[in-house]
BAFI-3210 file (N, C-alpha, C; in Angstrom, 3 decimals, decimal comma, padded with zeros to 6 digits):
// residues 85
n [1|2|3|4|5|6|7|8|9|10|11|12|13|14|15|16|17|18|19|20|21|22|23|24|25|26|27|28|29|30|31|32|33|34|35|36|37|38|39|40|41|42|43|44|45|46|47|48|49|50|51|52|53|54|55|56|57|58|59|60|61|62|63|64|65|66|67|68|69|70|71|72|73|74|75|76|77|78|79|80|81|82|83|84|85]
n.u [005,582|003,506|003,160|000,599|-000,999|-000,662|-001,854|-004,525|-004,961|-004,851|-007,208|-009,228|-009,038|-010,433|-013,046|-013,386|-013,118|-011,996|-009,736|-008,197|-007,630|-005,990|-003,866|-002,844|-002,076|000,013|001,864|002,477|003,717|005,984|007,250|008,080|009,842|011,698|013,069|013,857|015,699|017,691|019,278|022,194|022,840|020,478|018,612|017,328|014,622|013,933|014,620|012,802|010,195|010,898|010,567|008,102|006,461|007,275|005,892|003,398|003,198|003,560|001,190|-000,593|-000,186|-000,838|-003,685|-004,299|-003,708|-005,631|-007,975|-007,245|-007,306|-009,835|-011,081|-009,679|-010,718|-013,345|-016,098|-016,064|-013,359|-011,874|-012,731|-012,251|-009,538|-008,967|-009,731|-007,994|-005,714]
n.v [-000,427|-000,942|001,769|001,706|000,444|002,635|004,631|003,628|003,304|005,875|007,040|005,366|005,823|008,075|007,250|004,945|004,180|002,441|001,134|003,775|004,184|001,680|002,341|004,723|003,412|001,751|003,611|004,798|002,820|002,172|004,635|004,307|002,097|003,089|004,902|003,140|001,502|003,790|003,487|002,234|000,085|-002,037|-002,452|-005,426|-005,574|-003,298|-004,478|-006,698|-005,083|-003,786|-005,967|-007,014|-004,754|-004,857|-007,248|-006,396|-004,263|-005,925|-007,387|-005,575|-004,532|-007,016|-006,666|-004,309|-005,111|-007,266|-005,552|-004,033|-006,194|-006,859|-004,664|-004,304|-006,495|-005,809|-004,677|-001,748|-001,081|-000,245|002,297|003,616|003,671|004,854|007,357|008,392|008,820]
n.w [-006,903|-009,876|-012,335|-013,509|-011,438|-009,549|-010,804|-010,891|-008,149|-007,247|-008,500|-007,554|-004,744|-004,271|-003,981|-002,426|000,742|002,110|000,729|000,692|003,446|003,781|002,030|003,103|005,554|004,635|003,775|005,973|007,412|005,811|006,383|008,918|008,713|007,297|009,192|010,912|009,203|008,876|010,942|012,377|014,193|015,907|018,581|020,270|020,814|019,028|016,668|016,536|016,532|013,819|012,375|012,826|011,725|009,108|008,433|008,904|007,093|004,617|004,635|004,519|002,024|000,610|000,988|-000,202|-003,024|-003,283|-003,496|-005,691|-007,708|-007,621|-009,104|-011,298|-012,577|-013,244|-014,992|-015,194|-014,989|-017,411|-017,972|-015,608|-015,986|-018,500|-017,934|-016,302|-017,879]
ca.u [004,323|003,567|002,475|-000,660|-001,254|-000,329|-002,913|-005,694|-005,166|-005,187|-008,593|-010,143|-009,226|-011,585|-014,466|-013,066|-012,518|-011,017|-008,655|-007,653|-007,077|-004,956|-002,830|-002,344|-001,036|001,088|002,711|003,049|004,688|007,219|008,068|008,317|010,860|012,850|013,549|014,518|016,792|018,661|020,199|023,235|022,447|019,016|018,303|016,435|013,387|014,046|014,494|011,521|009,557|010,918|010,189|006,581|006,273|007,393|004,832|002,123|003,032|003,084|-000,151|-001,587|-000,063|-001,775|-005,196|-004,463|-003,630|-006,919|-008,934|-007,042|-007,595|-011,349|-011,252|-009,125|-011,463|-014,634|-016,277|-015,830|-012,045|-011,407|-013,147|-011,215|-008,018|-008,789|-010,144|-006,824|-004,557]
ca.v [-000,740|-000,355|002,987|001,433|000,327|003,918|005,354|002,783|003,786|007,487|007,110|004,639|006,330|009,098|006,818|003,723|004,833|001,243|001,447|004,927|003,630|000,802|003,035|005,412|002,759|001,465|004,692|005,091|001,587|002,495|005,757|003,568|001,078|003,864|005,396|001,742|001,433|004,793|003,232|001,216|-001,077|-001,829|-003,314|-006,657|-004,996|-002,419|-005,489|-007,392|-004,070|-003,611|-007,180|-006,746|-003,730|-005,280|-007,998|-005,536|-003,550|-006,973|-007,972|-004,382|-004,612|-007,957|-006,231|-003,391|-005,885|-007,841|-004,665|-003,627|-007,201|-006,709|-003,378|-004,806|-007,556|-005,537|-003,959|-000,367|-000,814|000,514|003,712|004,293|003,796|005,616|008,741|008,907|008,963]
ca.w [-007,493|-011,292|-012,688|-013,820|-010,134|-008,919|-011,554|-010,524|-006,617|-007,193|-009,240|-006,616|-003,146|-004,197|-003,633|-001,579|002,062|002,721|000,147|001,108|004,673|003,510|001,340|004,184|006,511|004,084|003,575|007,494|007,911|005,068|006,969|010,139|008,365|006,848|010,369|011,322|008,295|009,027|012,246|012,100|015,238|016,633|019,871|019,918|020,713|017,780|015,496|016,574|016,107|012,456|011,706|012,931|010,854|007,838|008,255|008,800|005,617|003,495|004,692|004,106|000,369|-000,012|001,000|-001,588|-004,175|-003,489|-003,905|-007,260|-008,516|-007,840|-009,777|-012,701|-013,395|-013,094|-016,382|-015,330|-014,974|-018,584|-017,901|-014,605|-016,535|-019,590|-017,786|-015,711|-018,723]
c.u [004,239|002,996|001,108|-001,527|-001,485|-001,931|-004,655|-006,047|-005,600|-006,637|-009,608|-010,174|-010,093|-012,798|-014,353|-012,261|-011,462|-009,669|-007,842|-006,985|-005,891|-003,671|-002,080|-001,290|000,016|002,236|003,342|004,102|005,924|008,122|008,848|009,825|012,044|013,604|014,419|015,965|017,861|019,760|021,124|023,113|020,975|019,234|017,418|015,028|012,842|013,763|013,285|010,414|009,651|010,346|008,567|005,960|006,129|006,399|003,537|002,066|003,052|001,770|-001,250|-001,321|-000,902|-003,193|-005,428|-004,629|-004,921|-007,978|-008,525|-007,471|-009,105|-011,860|-010,889|-010,015|-012,934|-014,882|-016,018|-014,334|-011,482|-011,704|-012,252|-009,897|-007,992|-009,098|-008,953|-005,783|-004,794]
c.v [-000,114|000,839|002,709|001,323|001,652|004,658|004,846|003,282|005,210|007,636|006,613|005,114|007,352|008,540|005,519|004,281|003,646|001,477|002,552|004,911|002,740|001,430|004,172|004,653|002,233|002,355|004,874|003,924|001,845|003,621|005,187|002,798|002,046|004,394|004,163|001,561|002,338|004,265|002,034|-000,115|-000,842|-002,846|-004,475|-006,358|-004,280|-003,662|-006,229|-006,292|-003,942|-004,893|-007,324|-005,779|-004,111|-006,403|-007,447|-004,981|-004,737|-007,286|-006,946|-004,250|-005,657|-007,403|-005,238|-004,100|-006,534|-006,623|-004,210|-004,791|-007,219|-005,540|-003,774|-005,704|-006,919|-004,687|-002,597|000,005|000,122|001,880|004,528|004,521|004,774|007,215|009,414|009,220|010,281]
c.w [-008,902|-011,402|-012,896|-012,593|-009,529|-009,493|-010,963|-008,977|-006,689|-007,676|-007,935|-005,019|-002,963|-003,470|-002,481|-000,403|002,596|002,184|000,539|002,479|004,617|002,919|002,504|005,385|005,952|004,021|005,081|008,000|006,983|005,749|008,160|009,600|007,676|007,856|010,994|010,420|008,274|010,010|011,806|012,782|015,561|017,708|019,330|019,947|019,166|016,475|015,321|016,110|014,441|011,679|011,685|011,998|009,389|007,515|008,016|007,404|004,482|003,518|004,134|002,556|-000,109|-000,018|-000,085|-002,758|-004,519|-004,096|-005,434|-008,147|-008,656|-008,997|-011,361|-013,550|-013,514|-014,349|-016,221|-015,087|-016,045|-018,424|-016,900|-015,106|-017,542|-018,926|-016,912|-016,500|-019,353]
res [x|x|x|x|x|x|x|x|x|x|x|x|x|x|x|x|x|x|x|x|x|x|x|x|x|x|x|x|x|x|x|x|x|x|x|x|x|x|x|x|x|x|x|x|x|x|x|x|x|x|x|x|x|x|x|x|x|x|x|x|x|x|x|x|x|x|x|x|x|x|x|x|x|x|x|x|x|x|x|x|x|x|x|x|x]
***
C-alpha cells in the first residue's frame, strides 16, 4: 500500500468504523497467511483454507480501496492529507 494511502487510512479510521473493521480484518488475514507461508507442506484442507483466506483478503482490500477512492475524490480530502503531514 502506498504511503499516501496509509496516511489517509490512519486519518479515516478515527471516524469511519467500517473502514476500521476492514483494515483490522485485512491485518488478521495477513497474519493467517503468514502462518501458512511458514509451513513447508500444507495438507489439502490447509491449501484450500489458505486460498480462501487469500480471496477474502483480496476482497477486503477492494472494499478498503473503494472507501479510499470515495475520500480521495471528495472535497475534504485535501484537508485530511494536509493535516496528517
